[in-house]
BALOBA-1460 file (C-alpha; in Angstrom, 3 decimals):
// residues 374
<rec num="1" residu="m" x="0.041" y="-0.004" z="0.058"/>
<rec num="2" residu="s" x="1.362" y="3.294" z="-0.939"/>
<rec num="3" residu="r" x="2.380" y="5.480" z="1.682"/>
<rec num="4" residu="t" x="2.155" y="8.790" z="0.033"/>
<rec num="5" residu="t" x="-1.363" y="10.105" z="-0.174"/>
<rec num="6" residu="v" x="-2.077" y="12.418" z="-3.081"/>
<rec num="7" residu="h" x="-6.110" y="12.983" z="-3.320"/>
<rec num="8" residu="s" x="-5.903" y="14.583" z="-7.230"/>
<rec num="9" residu="e" x="-9.671" y="14.934" z="-7.881"/>
<rec num="10" residu="t" x="-13.184" y="14.454" z="-6.794"/>
<rec num="11" residu="v" x="-15.911" y="13.728" z="-8.933"/>
<rec num="12" residu="h" x="-19.765" y="14.439" z="-7.465"/>
<rec num="13" residu="v" x="-22.582" y="12.340" z="-8.168"/>
<rec num="14" residu="p" x="-25.509" y="14.618" z="-7.612"/>
<rec num="15" residu="l" x="-28.314" y="12.231" z="-7.069"/>
<rec num="16" residu="d" x="-31.403" y="13.451" z="-5.324"/>
<rec num="17" residu="g" x="-33.059" y="11.985" z="-2.101"/>
<rec num="18" residu="g" x="-29.835" y="12.453" z="-0.050"/>
<rec num="19" residu="r" x="-28.294" y="10.046" z="-2.032"/>
<rec num="20" residu="a" x="-25.513" y="12.122" z="-3.532"/>
<rec num="21" residu="y" x="-22.078" y="10.631" z="-3.040"/>
<rec num="22" residu="d" x="-18.539" y="11.688" z="-4.126"/>
<rec num="23" residu="i" x="-15.861" y="9.725" z="-6.096"/>
<rec num="24" residu="l" x="-12.467" y="10.167" z="-4.865"/>
<rec num="25" residu="i" x="-9.458" y="9.444" z="-7.093"/>
<rec num="26" residu="g" x="-5.796" y="9.835" z="-6.162"/>
<rec num="27" residu="r" x="-2.697" y="7.900" z="-5.466"/>
<rec num="28" residu="g" x="-2.252" y="6.575" z="-1.660"/>
<rec num="29" residu="l" x="-6.209" y="6.800" z="-0.561"/>
<rec num="30" residu="l" x="-6.341" y="3.432" z="0.591"/>
<rec num="31" residu="a" x="-4.098" y="4.491" z="3.648"/>
<rec num="32" residu="e" x="-6.469" y="7.054" z="4.629"/>
<rec num="33" residu="i" x="-9.821" y="5.000" z="4.349"/>
<rec num="34" residu="g" x="-10.542" y="4.695" z="8.035"/>
<rec num="35" residu="p" x="-11.316" y="8.022" z="8.650"/>
<rec num="36" residu="r" x="-13.248" y="8.559" z="5.294"/>
<rec num="37" residu="v" x="-15.386" y="5.477" z="6.055"/>
<rec num="38" residu="a" x="-16.037" y="6.573" z="9.881"/>
<rec num="39" residu="a" x="-17.136" y="9.868" z="8.676"/>
<rec num="40" residu="l" x="-20.237" y="8.165" z="7.298"/>
<rec num="41" residu="g" x="-21.405" y="7.328" z="10.827"/>
<rec num="42" residu="a" x="-21.574" y="3.491" z="10.942"/>
<rec num="43" residu="r" x="-20.426" y="1.581" z="13.931"/>
<rec num="44" residu="a" x="-18.979" y="-1.605" z="12.140"/>
<rec num="45" residu="v" x="-17.915" y="-2.397" z="8.418"/>
<rec num="46" residu="g" x="-17.918" y="-5.999" z="6.635"/>
<rec num="47" residu="v" x="-15.289" y="-5.569" z="4.289"/>
<rec num="48" residu="v" x="-15.973" y="-7.703" z="1.122"/>
<rec num="49" residu="s" x="-12.783" y="-8.917" z="-1.125"/>
<rec num="50" residu="d" x="-11.528" y="-11.663" z="-3.031"/>
<rec num="51" residu="e" x="-8.397" y="-13.731" z="-1.419"/>
<rec num="52" residu="t" x="-6.002" y="-12.501" z="-3.785"/>
<rec num="53" residu="v" x="-7.073" y="-8.812" z="-2.984"/>
<rec num="54" residu="a" x="-7.731" y="-9.706" z="0.794"/>
<rec num="55" residu="a" x="-3.681" y="-10.799" z="0.901"/>
<rec num="56" residu="e" x="-2.385" y="-7.525" z="-0.630"/>
<rec num="57" residu="y" x="-4.560" y="-5.025" z="1.035"/>
<rec num="58" residu="g" x="-6.902" y="-6.667" z="3.751"/>
<rec num="59" residu="e" x="-4.872" y="-6.276" z="6.971"/>
<rec num="60" residu="a" x="-3.819" y="-2.471" z="6.169"/>
<rec num="61" residu="v" x="-7.424" y="-1.551" z="5.253"/>
<rec num="62" residu="t" x="-9.096" y="-3.339" z="7.961"/>
<rec num="63" residu="a" x="-6.188" y="-1.933" z="10.534"/>
<rec num="64" residu="s" x="-7.105" y="1.641" z="9.147"/>
<rec num="65" residu="l" x="-10.599" y="0.879" z="9.818"/>
<rec num="66" residu="a" x="-10.179" y="-0.412" z="13.617"/>
<rec num="67" residu="r" x="-8.000" y="2.791" z="14.346"/>
<rec num="68" residu="a" x="-10.784" y="4.880" z="13.305"/>
<rec num="69" residu="g" x="-12.691" y="3.378" z="15.855"/>
<rec num="70" residu="l" x="-14.822" y="0.946" z="13.600"/>
<rec num="71" residu="r" x="-15.428" y="-2.849" z="14.487"/>
<rec num="72" residu="t" x="-14.652" y="-5.085" z="11.359"/>
<rec num="73" residu="a" x="-14.740" y="-8.150" z="9.548"/>
<rec num="74" residu="l" x="-13.059" y="-9.456" z="6.359"/>
<rec num="75" residu="i" x="-14.813" y="-11.766" z="4.005"/>
<rec num="76" residu="a" x="-13.037" y="-13.105" z="1.357"/>
<rec num="77" residu="v" x="-14.513" y="-15.014" z="-1.768"/>
<rec num="78" residu="a" x="-12.758" y="-16.922" z="-4.614"/>
<rec num="79" residu="p" x="-11.108" y="-14.521" z="-7.266"/>
<rec num="80" residu="g" x="-12.875" y="-14.610" z="-10.544"/>
<rec num="81" residu="e" x="-16.209" y="-14.356" z="-12.294"/>
<rec num="82" residu="g" x="-17.287" y="-17.657" z="-10.854"/>
<rec num="83" residu="s" x="-18.047" y="-15.765" z="-7.364"/>
<rec num="84" residu="k" x="-20.866" y="-13.760" z="-8.837"/>
<rec num="85" residu="s" x="-23.039" y="-16.845" z="-8.104"/>
<rec num="86" residu="y" x="-25.747" y="-17.638" z="-5.856"/>
<rec num="87" residu="a" x="-23.308" y="-19.288" z="-3.894"/>
<rec num="88" residu="g" x="-21.269" y="-16.498" z="-3.772"/>
<rec num="89" residu="f" x="-23.941" y="-14.129" z="-2.569"/>
<rec num="90" residu="a" x="-24.944" y="-16.593" z="0.081"/>
<rec num="91" residu="q" x="-21.144" y="-16.821" z="1.345"/>
<rec num="92" residu="v" x="-21.319" y="-13.020" z="1.837"/>
<rec num="93" residu="c" x="-24.542" y="-12.300" z="3.188"/>
<rec num="94" residu="d" x="-23.967" y="-15.110" z="5.657"/>
<rec num="95" residu="g" x="-20.954" y="-13.673" z="6.726"/>
<rec num="96" residu="l" x="-22.193" y="-10.456" z="7.017"/>
<rec num="97" residu="i" x="-24.690" y="-11.994" z="9.021"/>
<rec num="98" residu="a" x="-22.586" y="-13.801" z="11.171"/>
<rec num="99" residu="h" x="-20.483" y="-10.629" z="11.889"/>
<rec num="100" residu="r" x="-23.608" y="-8.613" z="13.165"/>
<rec num="101" residu="v" x="-23.661" y="-6.098" z="10.416"/>
<rec num="102" residu="e" x="-26.408" y="-4.028" z="11.197"/>
<rec num="103" residu="r" x="-28.866" y="-1.735" z="9.074"/>
<rec num="104" residu="g" x="-27.068" y="1.227" z="10.159"/>
<rec num="105" residu="d" x="-23.398" y="-0.123" z="9.480"/>
<rec num="106" residu="l" x="-21.677" y="-0.270" z="6.624"/>
<rec num="107" residu="v" x="-20.372" y="-2.977" z="3.727"/>
<rec num="108" residu="l" x="-17.145" y="-1.937" z="2.246"/>
<rec num="109" residu="a" x="-16.033" y="-3.413" z="-1.406"/>
<rec num="110" residu="l" x="-12.517" y="-3.926" z="-1.673"/>
<rec num="111" residu="g" x="-11.662" y="-5.331" z="-5.134"/>
<rec num="112" residu="g" x="-12.803" y="-5.164" z="-8.632"/>
<rec num="113" residu="g" x="-16.060" y="-5.256" z="-10.672"/>
<rec num="114" residu="v" x="-16.813" y="-8.959" z="-9.363"/>
<rec num="115" residu="v" x="-16.369" y="-7.916" z="-5.782"/>
<rec num="116" residu="g" x="-18.131" y="-4.546" z="-6.058"/>
<rec num="117" residu="d" x="-20.999" y="-6.111" z="-8.046"/>
<rec num="118" residu="l" x="-21.447" y="-8.927" z="-5.524"/>
<rec num="119" residu="a" x="-21.009" y="-6.949" z="-2.333"/>
<rec num="120" residu="g" x="-23.375" y="-4.388" z="-3.398"/>
<rec num="121" residu="f" x="-25.971" y="-6.858" z="-4.226"/>
<rec num="122" residu="a" x="-25.651" y="-8.120" z="-0.636"/>
<rec num="123" residu="a" x="-25.421" y="-4.730" z="0.765"/>
<rec num="124" residu="a" x="-28.821" y="-4.075" z="-1.087"/>
<rec num="125" residu="s" x="-30.389" y="-7.216" z="0.310"/>
<rec num="126" residu="l" x="-28.942" y="-7.738" z="3.705"/>
<rec num="127" residu="r" x="-31.581" y="-6.398" z="6.310"/>
<rec num="128" residu="r" x="-33.427" y="-5.063" z="3.179"/>
<rec num="129" residu="g" x="-30.573" y="-2.632" z="2.752"/>
<rec num="130" residu="v" x="-27.567" y="-1.526" z="4.281"/>
<rec num="131" residu="r" x="-25.331" y="1.205" z="2.874"/>
<rec num="132" residu="f" x="-21.864" y="0.581" z="1.269"/>
<rec num="133" residu="v" x="-18.616" y="1.793" z="-0.301"/>
<rec num="134" residu="q" x="-16.753" y="0.937" z="-3.216"/>
<rec num="135" residu="a" x="-13.099" y="0.982" z="-2.924"/>
<rec num="136" residu="p" x="-12.133" y="-0.751" z="-6.479"/>
<rec num="137" residu="t" x="-8.991" y="-1.745" z="-7.194"/>
<rec num="138" residu="t" x="-8.680" y="-2.713" z="-10.878"/>
<rec num="139" residu="l" x="-8.547" y="-0.047" z="-13.533"/>
<rec num="140" residu="l" x="-12.168" y="-1.945" z="-15.167"/>
<rec num="141" residu="a" x="-13.964" y="-0.884" z="-11.584"/>
<rec num="142" residu="q" x="-12.371" y="2.439" z="-10.974"/>
<rec num="143" residu="v" x="-13.636" y="3.713" z="-14.408"/>
<rec num="144" residu="d" x="-16.850" y="1.917" z="-14.813"/>
<rec num="145" residu="s" x="-18.507" y="-0.973" z="-12.430"/>
<rec num="146" residu="s" x="-17.768" y="1.034" z="-9.150"/>
<rec num="147" residu="v" x="-19.905" y="3.982" z="-10.385"/>
<rec num="148" residu="g" x="-23.448" y="4.031" z="-10.752"/>
<rec num="149" residu="g" x="-25.057" y="1.999" z="-8.432"/>
<rec num="150" residu="k" x="-25.575" y="-1.494" z="-10.395"/>
<rec num="151" residu="t" x="-25.266" y="-4.498" z="-8.344"/>
<rec num="152" residu="g" x="-25.931" y="-8.216" z="-9.243"/>
<rec num="153" residu="i" x="-24.660" y="-11.615" z="-9.698"/>
<rec num="154" residu="n" x="-24.617" y="-14.164" z="-12.851"/>
<rec num="155" residu="s" x="-27.120" y="-16.644" z="-13.408"/>
<rec num="156" residu="p" x="-26.563" y="-20.182" z="-15.558"/>
<rec num="157" residu="h" x="-28.895" y="-18.221" z="-17.977"/>
<rec num="158" residu="g" x="-26.818" y="-15.087" z="-18.501"/>
<rec num="159" residu="k" x="-24.631" y="-12.450" z="-17.163"/>
<rec num="160" residu="n" x="-26.057" y="-9.836" z="-14.427"/>
<rec num="161" residu="l" x="-29.751" y="-11.382" z="-14.619"/>
<rec num="162" residu="v" x="-30.006" y="-11.038" z="-10.659"/>
<rec num="163" residu="g" x="-29.390" y="-7.681" z="-8.962"/>
<rec num="164" residu="a" x="-30.519" y="-4.640" z="-7.715"/>
<rec num="165" residu="f" x="-29.887" y="-0.690" z="-8.086"/>
<rec num="166" residu="h" x="-28.037" y="0.327" z="-4.981"/>
<rec num="167" residu="q" x="-25.881" y="3.388" z="-5.068"/>
<rec num="168" residu="p" x="-22.895" y="3.473" z="-2.863"/>
<rec num="169" residu="s" x="-22.294" y="6.281" z="-0.324"/>
<rec num="170" residu="l" x="-18.586" y="6.748" z="-1.434"/>
<rec num="171" residu="v" x="-16.428" y="5.463" z="-3.914"/>
<rec num="172" residu="i" x="-12.475" y="5.363" z="-3.265"/>
<rec num="173" residu="a" x="-10.312" y="4.987" z="-6.474"/>
<rec num="174" residu="d" x="-6.985" y="4.567" z="-5.097"/>
<rec num="175" residu="t" x="-4.728" y="4.586" z="-8.718"/>
<rec num="176" residu="a" x="-1.872" y="3.133" z="-6.764"/>
<rec num="177" residu="s" x="-3.627" y="-0.218" z="-6.621"/>
<rec num="178" residu="l" x="-3.184" y="-0.254" z="-10.280"/>
<rec num="179" residu="d" x="0.364" y="-0.477" z="-10.065"/>
<rec num="180" residu="t" x="-0.006" y="-4.212" z="-8.700"/>
<rec num="181" residu="l" x="-2.484" y="-5.382" z="-11.610"/>
<rec num="182" residu="s" x="-1.198" y="-7.794" z="-14.095"/>
<rec num="183" residu="l" x="-0.787" y="-6.327" z="-17.700"/>
<rec num="184" residu="r" x="-3.683" y="-8.680" z="-18.683"/>
<rec num="185" residu="e" x="-5.987" y="-7.091" z="-15.847"/>
<rec num="186" residu="m" x="-4.688" y="-3.677" z="-16.700"/>
<rec num="187" residu="r" x="-5.759" y="-3.858" z="-20.728"/>
<rec num="188" residu="a" x="-8.943" y="-5.845" z="-19.830"/>
<rec num="189" residu="g" x="-9.772" y="-2.314" z="-17.982"/>
<rec num="190" residu="y" x="-8.662" y="-0.225" z="-20.598"/>
<rec num="191" residu="a" x="-11.353" y="-1.574" z="-23.091"/>
<rec num="192" residu="e" x="-13.931" y="0.254" z="-20.554"/>
<rec num="193" residu="v" x="-12.018" y="3.266" z="-20.737"/>
<rec num="194" residu="a" x="-11.946" y="3.130" z="-24.465"/>
<rec num="195" residu="k" x="-15.590" y="2.593" z="-24.746"/>
<rec num="196" residu="y" x="-16.376" y="6.090" z="-23.151"/>
<rec num="197" residu="g" x="-14.781" y="7.601" z="-26.278"/>
<rec num="198" residu="l" x="-16.592" y="5.398" z="-28.581"/>
<rec num="199" residu="i" x="-19.911" y="6.067" z="-27.109"/>
<rec num="200" residu="d" x="-20.112" y="9.984" z="-27.540"/>
<rec num="201" residu="s" x="-16.591" y="11.583" z="-27.214"/>
<rec num="202" residu="p" x="-14.580" y="11.285" z="-30.443"/>
<rec num="203" residu="e" x="-12.034" y="13.709" z="-28.776"/>
<rec num="204" residu="f" x="-11.555" y="11.510" z="-25.435"/>
<rec num="205" residu="f" x="-10.702" y="8.433" z="-27.928"/>
<rec num="206" residu="a" x="-8.472" y="10.618" z="-29.668"/>
<rec num="207" residu="w" x="-6.593" y="11.564" z="-26.393"/>
<rec num="208" residu="c" x="-6.745" y="7.954" z="-25.512"/>
<rec num="209" residu="e" x="-5.046" y="6.899" z="-28.864"/>
<rec num="210" residu="a" x="-2.318" y="9.858" z="-27.933"/>
<rec num="211" residu="n" x="-1.927" y="8.844" z="-24.574"/>
<rec num="212" residu="l" x="-2.040" y="4.986" z="-24.283"/>
<rec num="213" residu="a" x="1.165" y="4.582" z="-23.313"/>
<rec num="214" residu="e" x="1.127" y="6.724" z="-20.490"/>
<rec num="215" residu="i" x="-2.013" y="5.266" z="-18.952"/>
<rec num="216" residu="f" x="-0.439" y="1.856" z="-18.754"/>
<rec num="217" residu="s" x="3.098" y="3.229" z="-17.454"/>
<rec num="218" residu="g" x="1.193" y="4.928" z="-14.357"/>
<rec num="219" residu="g" x="1.784" y="8.396" z="-15.604"/>
<rec num="220" residu="p" x="-0.859" y="11.399" z="-14.935"/>
<rec num="221" residu="a" x="-2.473" y="10.306" z="-18.050"/>
<rec num="222" residu="r" x="-3.647" y="7.062" z="-15.866"/>
<rec num="223" residu="e" x="-5.737" y="9.367" z="-13.519"/>
<rec num="224" residu="a" x="-6.861" y="11.765" z="-16.003"/>
<rec num="225" residu="a" x="-8.153" y="8.920" z="-17.821"/>
<rec num="226" residu="v" x="-10.056" y="7.394" z="-14.630"/>
<rec num="227" residu="a" x="-11.224" y="10.818" z="-13.707"/>
<rec num="228" residu="a" x="-12.714" y="11.417" z="-17.149"/>
<rec num="229" residu="c" x="-14.565" y="8.182" z="-17.267"/>
<rec num="230" residu="c" x="-16.119" y="8.652" z="-13.864"/>
<rec num="231" residu="r" x="-17.269" y="12.141" z="-14.950"/>
<rec num="232" residu="a" x="-18.905" y="10.556" z="-17.755"/>
<rec num="233" residu="k" x="-20.500" y="8.072" z="-16.428"/>
<rec num="234" residu="a" x="-21.752" y="10.024" z="-13.416"/>
<rec num="235" residu="g" x="-23.356" y="12.344" z="-15.775"/>
<rec num="236" residu="v" x="-25.273" y="9.477" z="-17.308"/>
<rec num="237" residu="v" x="-26.244" y="8.176" z="-14.225"/>
<rec num="238" residu="v" x="-27.588" y="11.430" z="-12.893"/>
<rec num="239" residu="r" x="-29.713" y="11.564" z="-16.019"/>
<rec num="240" residu="d" x="-30.988" y="7.993" z="-16.177"/>
<rec num="241" residu="e" x="-30.376" y="6.301" z="-12.685"/>
<rec num="242" residu="r" x="-32.276" y="3.224" z="-13.712"/>
<rec num="243" residu="e" x="-31.347" y="2.551" z="-17.455"/>
<rec num="244" residu="d" x="-34.805" y="3.757" z="-18.915"/>
<rec num="245" residu="g" x="-33.114" y="5.233" z="-21.744"/>
<rec num="246" residu="e" x="-29.486" y="6.836" z="-22.223"/>
<rec num="247" residu="r" x="-27.722" y="4.685" z="-19.743"/>
<rec num="248" residu="a" x="-27.898" y="1.810" z="-22.150"/>
<rec num="249" residu="l" x="-25.545" y="3.523" z="-24.177"/>
<rec num="250" residu="l" x="-22.842" y="2.275" z="-21.443"/>
<rec num="251" residu="n" x="-23.597" y="-1.378" z="-22.665"/>
<rec num="252" residu="l" x="-21.946" y="-0.500" z="-26.259"/>
<rec num="253" residu="g" x="-20.231" y="-3.690" z="-27.192"/>
<rec num="254" residu="h" x="-21.970" y="-5.489" z="-23.963"/>
<rec num="255" residu="t" x="-24.222" y="-7.849" z="-25.749"/>
<rec num="256" residu="f" x="-21.893" y="-9.384" z="-27.801"/>
<rec num="257" residu="a" x="-19.543" y="-9.378" z="-24.711"/>
<rec num="258" residu="h" x="-21.949" y="-10.982" z="-22.219"/>
<rec num="259" residu="a" x="-22.837" y="-13.505" z="-24.629"/>
<rec num="260" residu="l" x="-19.105" y="-14.535" z="-24.881"/>
<rec num="261" residu="e" x="-18.795" y="-14.772" z="-21.082"/>
<rec num="262" residu="r" x="-21.866" y="-16.890" z="-21.106"/>
<rec num="263" residu="l" x="-20.679" y="-19.574" z="-23.962"/>
<rec num="264" residu="t" x="-17.097" y="-19.684" z="-22.023"/>
<rec num="265" residu="a" x="-18.802" y="-20.288" z="-18.643"/>
<rec num="266" residu="y" x="-17.138" y="-17.320" z="-17.183"/>
<rec num="267" residu="d" x="-14.063" y="-18.794" z="-16.766"/>
<rec num="268" residu="s" x="-11.496" y="-16.096" z="-16.430"/>
<rec num="269" residu="a" x="-8.656" y="-18.316" z="-17.562"/>
<rec num="270" residu="r" x="-10.258" y="-18.290" z="-21.378"/>
<rec num="271" residu="l" x="-11.669" y="-14.528" z="-21.199"/>
<rec num="272" residu="v" x="-12.204" y="-11.751" z="-18.352"/>
<rec num="273" residu="h" x="-14.994" y="-9.369" z="-18.676"/>
<rec num="274" residu="g" x="-12.570" y="-6.464" z="-20.386"/>
<rec num="275" residu="e" x="-11.309" y="-8.870" z="-23.126"/>
<rec num="276" residu="a" x="-14.966" y="-9.828" z="-24.127"/>
<rec num="277" residu="v" x="-15.799" y="-6.184" z="-24.320"/>
<rec num="278" residu="a" x="-13.069" y="-5.452" z="-26.313"/>
<rec num="279" residu="i" x="-14.112" y="-8.074" z="-28.726"/>
<rec num="280" residu="g" x="-17.766" y="-6.871" z="-28.210"/>
<rec num="281" residu="l" x="-16.913" y="-3.176" z="-29.295"/>
<rec num="282" residu="c" x="-15.264" y="-4.472" z="-32.396"/>
<rec num="283" residu="l" x="-18.397" y="-6.552" z="-33.188"/>
<rec num="284" residu="a" x="-20.646" y="-3.563" z="-32.578"/>
<rec num="285" residu="f" x="-18.932" y="-1.091" z="-34.853"/>
<rec num="286" residu="r" x="-18.158" y="-3.685" z="-37.463"/>
<rec num="287" residu="f" x="-22.021" y="-4.885" z="-37.548"/>
<rec num="288" residu="s" x="-22.713" y="-1.129" z="-37.825"/>
<rec num="289" residu="a" x="-20.384" y="-0.877" z="-40.894"/>
<rec num="290" residu="r" x="-22.296" y="-3.758" z="-42.166"/>
<rec num="291" residu="l" x="-25.765" y="-2.751" z="-41.718"/>
<rec num="292" residu="g" x="-23.933" y="0.736" z="-43.627"/>
<rec num="293" residu="l" x="-24.530" y="2.962" z="-40.633"/>
<rec num="294" residu="c" x="-20.901" y="3.381" z="-39.775"/>
<rec num="295" residu="p" x="-17.942" y="3.876" z="-41.957"/>
<rec num="296" residu="g" x="-15.458" y="0.852" z="-42.385"/>
<rec num="297" residu="q" x="-12.550" y="2.829" z="-41.358"/>
<rec num="298" residu="d" x="-14.081" y="3.836" z="-38.050"/>
<rec num="299" residu="a" x="-14.622" y="0.119" z="-37.309"/>
<rec num="300" residu="g" x="-10.983" y="-0.340" z="-38.721"/>
<rec num="301" residu="r" x="-9.791" y="2.171" z="-36.258"/>
<rec num="302" residu="v" x="-11.415" y="0.700" z="-33.288"/>
<rec num="303" residu="a" x="-9.877" y="-2.519" z="-33.778"/>
<rec num="304" residu="n" x="-6.405" y="-1.345" z="-34.636"/>
<rec num="305" residu="h" x="-6.562" y="0.776" z="-31.315"/>
<rec num="306" residu="l" x="-7.550" y="-1.976" z="-28.865"/>
<rec num="307" residu="a" x="-5.689" y="-4.418" z="-30.625"/>
<rec num="308" residu="l" x="-2.196" y="-1.978" z="-29.918"/>
<rec num="309" residu="a" x="-3.631" y="-2.091" z="-26.174"/>
<rec num="310" residu="g" x="-2.854" y="-5.798" z="-26.667"/>
<rec num="311" residu="l" x="-6.673" y="-6.912" z="-26.487"/>
<rec num="312" residu="p" x="-8.347" y="-9.338" z="-28.727"/>
<rec num="313" residu="t" x="-10.580" y="-7.900" z="-31.275"/>
<rec num="314" residu="t" x="-12.164" y="-11.063" z="-33.207"/>
<rec num="315" residu="l" x="-14.353" y="-13.961" z="-32.088"/>
<rec num="316" residu="a" x="-11.541" y="-16.262" z="-33.317"/>
<rec num="317" residu="q" x="-9.057" y="-15.058" z="-30.374"/>
<rec num="318" residu="v" x="-11.501" y="-16.673" z="-27.806"/>
<rec num="319" residu="p" x="-9.664" y="-19.610" z="-26.255"/>
<rec num="320" residu="g" x="-11.391" y="-22.617" z="-26.494"/>
<rec num="321" residu="g" x="-13.750" y="-21.193" z="-28.827"/>
<rec num="322" residu="s" x="-16.850" y="-18.864" z="-28.631"/>
<rec num="323" residu="g" x="-19.493" y="-21.312" z="-29.900"/>
<rec num="324" residu="d" x="-21.461" y="-21.098" z="-33.174"/>
<rec num="325" residu="a" x="-23.744" y="-18.533" z="-34.664"/>
<rec num="326" residu="d" x="-26.742" y="-19.816" z="-33.030"/>
<rec num="327" residu="q" x="-25.565" y="-20.393" z="-29.730"/>
<rec num="328" residu="l" x="-24.367" y="-16.598" z="-29.949"/>
<rec num="329" residu="l" x="-27.622" y="-15.580" z="-30.963"/>
<rec num="330" residu="d" x="-29.257" y="-17.740" z="-28.082"/>
<rec num="331" residu="a" x="-26.934" y="-16.055" z="-25.683"/>
<rec num="332" residu="m" x="-27.813" y="-12.748" z="-26.421"/>
<rec num="333" residu="r" x="-31.692" y="-13.536" z="-26.320"/>
<rec num="334" residu="q" x="-30.956" y="-13.484" z="-22.140"/>
<rec num="335" residu="d" x="-29.554" y="-9.875" z="-22.791"/>
<rec num="336" residu="k" x="-31.310" y="-7.367" z="-20.286"/>
<rec num="337" residu="k" x="-32.004" y="-5.089" z="-23.391"/>
<rec num="338" residu="v" x="-34.459" y="-7.404" z="-24.921"/>
<rec num="339" residu="r" x="-37.844" y="-6.347" z="-24.992"/>
<rec num="340" residu="d" x="-40.872" y="-8.630" z="-26.013"/>
<rec num="341" residu="g" x="-38.012" y="-11.051" z="-27.461"/>
<rec num="342" residu="a" x="-36.732" y="-8.346" z="-29.733"/>
<rec num="343" residu="l" x="-32.958" y="-8.014" z="-29.783"/>
<rec num="344" residu="t" x="-31.975" y="-4.236" z="-28.771"/>
<rec num="345" residu="f" x="-28.132" y="-3.191" z="-29.786"/>
<rec num="346" residu="i" x="-26.185" y="-0.158" z="-29.193"/>
<rec num="347" residu="l" x="-24.963" y="0.402" z="-32.605"/>
<rec num="348" residu="a" x="-22.657" y="3.446" z="-33.844"/>
<rec num="349" residu="r" x="-22.655" y="5.990" z="-36.809"/>
<rec num="350" residu="g" x="-19.257" y="6.646" z="-36.031"/>
<rec num="351" residu="i" x="-16.458" y="6.923" z="-33.278"/>
<rec num="352" residu="g" x="-18.317" y="8.998" z="-30.708"/>
<rec num="353" residu="r" x="-21.556" y="8.629" z="-32.310"/>
<rec num="354" residu="s" x="-23.435" y="5.461" z="-30.635"/>
<rec num="355" residu="f" x="-27.232" y="5.026" z="-30.458"/>
<rec num="356" residu="i" x="-29.941" y="2.528" z="-29.194"/>
<rec num="357" residu="a" x="-30.951" y="0.393" z="-32.044"/>
<rec num="358" residu="p" x="-34.113" y="-1.855" z="-30.728"/>
<rec num="359" residu="g" x="-35.780" y="-4.323" z="-32.947"/>
<rec num="360" residu="i" x="-32.799" y="-5.602" z="-34.683"/>
<rec num="361" residu="d" x="-33.386" y="-8.487" z="-36.923"/>
<rec num="362" residu="a" x="-32.060" y="-11.793" z="-35.632"/>
<rec num="363" residu="g" x="-31.391" y="-13.100" z="-39.153"/>
<rec num="364" residu="a" x="-29.007" y="-10.141" z="-39.917"/>
<rec num="365" residu="v" x="-27.176" y="-10.710" z="-36.333"/>
<rec num="366" residu="r" x="-26.848" y="-14.367" z="-37.517"/>
<rec num="367" residu="e" x="-25.628" y="-13.786" z="-40.627"/>
<rec num="368" residu="f" x="-22.979" y="-11.045" z="-39.377"/>
<rec num="369" residu="l" x="-21.924" y="-13.770" z="-36.773"/>
<rec num="370" residu="v" x="-21.595" y="-16.486" z="-39.295"/>
<rec num="371" residu="t" x="-19.172" y="-14.099" z="-41.248"/>
<rec num="372" residu="e" x="-17.372" y="-13.024" z="-38.377"/>
<rec num="373" residu="l" x="-16.811" y="-16.757" z="-37.456"/>
<rec num="374" residu="g" x="-15.396" y="-17.427" z="-40.675"/>
């Protein structure tokens, strides 16, 4: 854990009804987590993490909380997407109950997107709702999943199909924690960074192209990227908290991605979420180009940039295969955006020009997948 505390930026999420919260971004923030969490008024904190992150940060974080006068307990699940399950949910809920985490207390999610989604859903459900704090330790979680209040677990039928909207009371994004990430996890998180430019900000995507090396090396561009993504997501969440409209744009590439994750059985050895998103982004742009909506050169630019970041861009790059066109299409039918059985995609008219496309013909999707599978 970094001994140097540099709090560089705060992004405010101004939700109504007393639910507004801050996202704190900077190096060394985990070292001062105790006083910040204590200021929220709880007496006890149930820390939920995975075994890998707990080994790295668990002792220091719980000690900081204890020094701030908080009774603490640490519950660690197995690392990986497999813990976002009914069994993982039961493990966390039962652990929090056993440690007497009460309605006025807090749950602290310490880890990546899996831990954040799982701990947040447990907090939403425990005693019919307790507050929680996000302390994301991966790039993917810092720029995307820790913000906005989407929590949940996976079903054998599909990704994130069981869950709740439950906003955090605080997000603490310690960018020093990214120094210990594997290159694979950094790359996976970067897919979500690039996504924000592809949705509605061609300027940000161009900035990413120019600053890719520094984002990975840990220079000032890394924190700038995290802050930019948090500001973008906070704005969308305030305008459309429960994904009734605009917020669906944040799922650019995810219809394809979630289908791939289901068909690889959420096996992170084969495919992690950010890798699936990278392939999904490329597929969304190539499908848009195939439909005559998007210039082919823009689709190529997206794939070239993500490949330069070391990410997969095609179905052929999924280890062990991605299933056939019919299997992929069937998996997509469980997507949360499906309405009355009709497929809804997020497509693009160009870089930074995405839009919601309801009622996409399944036959056109299947033909495109057959082409992509070669």
